[in-house]
C-alpha positions, 0 to 999 in steps of 0.5 A: 912214309911220303905222302902226296898232298890228295893222299894227306889229305884224304887220310887227314880227313874227318870223312877218312876217319868216319869210314874208320870209325863205322867200317874199316876197324870193325871189319878188320876186328870182327872176332879179335880178342884185343886183351888189356895191352895193345900196340899200334904200328903205323897209326898215322894222323891217327883215324885208327887211333881214336878208335882204338884208345876204346877199345883197350885199356892200355894202347902204345903206338909206334908212329914212324914220322917223327911229326906225326908222332908228335902230333898224336902224342899231343892228342892222346896224353893220357889216353895212350903212349905214342912213340916216335920208331921204327915199327920194324927196330922196335926198343919194346921189351919181348912178350910185352903186348896182348895185341899188335894191330897195324892199318893200312899203312903196310903198302906205305913201308918201302921194302918187303924186308921192312914189313917182314921187320915189322912182322918178326917185331910184332911177334917178339913184343906179342905174349905168347897167346896174344894176336897180330891183325891189321888190314891194308889195301889190294893193288887197283887202278884208283889205288895206284893213282892215288899213290902216285909220289908215294912209297907204295909197296904192295902186301900181296894177300896170297903170300902174306900168310907164309910169311906171318908163318915165318916169323913164327906165327900160327892160325894165320887167316886172311880175309879178302874184302872189297879193295882190300884184305884183313889178317889175323895171326896168333903166338904159340902159347908154348914155343915150339920143340 
């Protein structure tokens, strides 16, 4: 998750945390039922996790950056379980979570194959009937400038529904917003015949 200095400052700032708390998560999760056991993939500096711990009784987060994972483990002791690991190859149990979420992180996943791995892993660890939801940024000139020197692998919101269906999801919805998109997809209650 290489990020340039400006990007790191923004994502670890109180202003970003306020935007996440007041605007980004409420928009991304409007109408999404998280259930009791939530998994967050890619919490980064923890702005989203700080909100999520008040939205579900049991929160687990998987963070690929070791230093960030250690910082989050210290911050969320007793509130959430934070694991250091790769969201595209998790060592979590099948059918364990009622919801899986990821916010503004898919564009930091270096390859399309790894992004698809995250989708497949989200499907695997979800309980039947569970929901996978989140959001990410859309490409713009400003966004491109912010990511100079970063890993930047944009997810095309028009292609996302088919990618999620290939992972096994149904009832896929993608909604465009200002500079961003949000998505929601469900794991079928019964396996396909």
